[in-house]
N, C-alpha and C positions, 0 to 999 in steps of 0.2 A: 227212175233213171238219174234223178238229179236229186240230193236230198236237201237242198235249200227250197224251201216253198217259193220264193220270190223266183228264183232261176227257174224251177218246175213250171210255174205260172206263165212266166215269159216264153219258154221254149214251147210250151203246149199251146199257147196263143198265135204264136208265130210261125212254127217250124213243123215240120213232119220227121220227128228224130228216128233214126235207126240205128242200133249198135253193133258192130261189129268186132267180135273178140279176136284177137290176133293170133291165139293158139286154136282156136276152133274153126276160122276162116282166114287162114293166111295169105291165100288167092286174092281174096277181096281187099285185104287190108292192103296188099301191094300193088292191086288195080289203081287204088286212089294215092298211091305215093306216099302213103303214113309211113312216117321213119319212127315215130314215138308215140307214146300214149300220155294223157287222151290225145287227140287229133279229132278237132271239131270241124267239119266242112258246112260252107252253106253252098249249096248245089241247085242249079237250075236245070231242072230236067228236059224243059224245052229246046235248051241249046247243047245238052249235055257239058256242062260247062263249069267248072269250081268258081265261085265268085269270091270266097273269104275263107280264111284256113286259121283255125287256131292250134296252135301246139304246146302241150304241157298245161299243168296245173295253173289256174289262177282264182284268187279269191273273188268273192261276188262283186266288189266293187270295181274290179277289172273286168271280170267275166261278163256280167250285162252289158257294158258298153262295147265290149268285143263282138257280142251277138247282134246289138244294135247296128254297129257298123256291116256286119255280114248282111242283115235285112236290108241295109241302104245300098249295100253293093248289089244285091239282087235286083233291087230296083233298077240301081244304074245301069245294069248289064241289059235291063230291057228298055232301055231309054224313057224310063217312068221318072222324069227329072223332077216334078214337085215330090212324088213319094220319096223319091232318094233323098232330096235336100231336107225335107222332113224328117226323116228316120236318122239323118247324119247330125241334124239339129237336135233331137231329142237327147242323141247320146251324150253331146257336150254340153248340153243344158243341164241334163240330170247327173252327169258325172263329170263336172270341171275339172276335177283335181287328177283324175285318172290318167294313165298312160294313153289312153286311146283319144282322150279329148282333142288333143291336137290335130290327129288324123280325121277324127269327125269333122271338124272344124274346115281342114282343109277339102274334104270331097262335098261338103255341103256347098263351098263355093264354087267347087268346079262344076257341081251339079247345077246350080243356078246360072252358071255362066253357058252351060250346055244348051240349058232351056230358052236363053234369050239372045245369047251371042253377043252380051253386052260385056266387054273388056273391064268394066268398072268393078263388077261382081269379085273379078280376081284380085284387082288392087285392093277392094277392103278387106278382102279375106288374106292379102298375105300382110297387110297392118294389123289385123287382129291376131295372126299367128305371130308376127314379131313382137307386138306387145303383150300377149298374155302367155305364150309358150316359147320364148326366146331362144331357149336352148333344145328343142324339138327339132329332130330331123325335117319335120313337116314345115316349119319356119323356113329351114334351109330351102326346101322343095318350093316354098311360095315367094321365097325373096326376089325372084326375077318379076314377079307381079307389082312389088311395090315401088 
């Protein structure tokens, strides 16, 4: 399904991939609100809810951290705060120069806050975002915490 070995290995280890062809299965495509290809969804069957969406092609160094965020959002949606924080941190640490890194830092901080209720997790996250990713929308979202 994925020509890149690293991507294929990550998907196989972390997801159950399903391929839907727009011309062969237009109703299924429509059911998930897919407007463009490729559309990659992280779907939680237990809650029948989408947790993360990737639309359009991304090179490996942007695609992998987005998949990691999807894995984190899956855990976050199930209130698995430790797992979510771990997955988000992994995305930010392995791909710090990616466009996804700031989002991963943001959600790692939110996960830690949800786990502990300690607002210092948000303040610290806001500071990291301001320092490392000052032009990102995620730094702007975290600006209320710092």
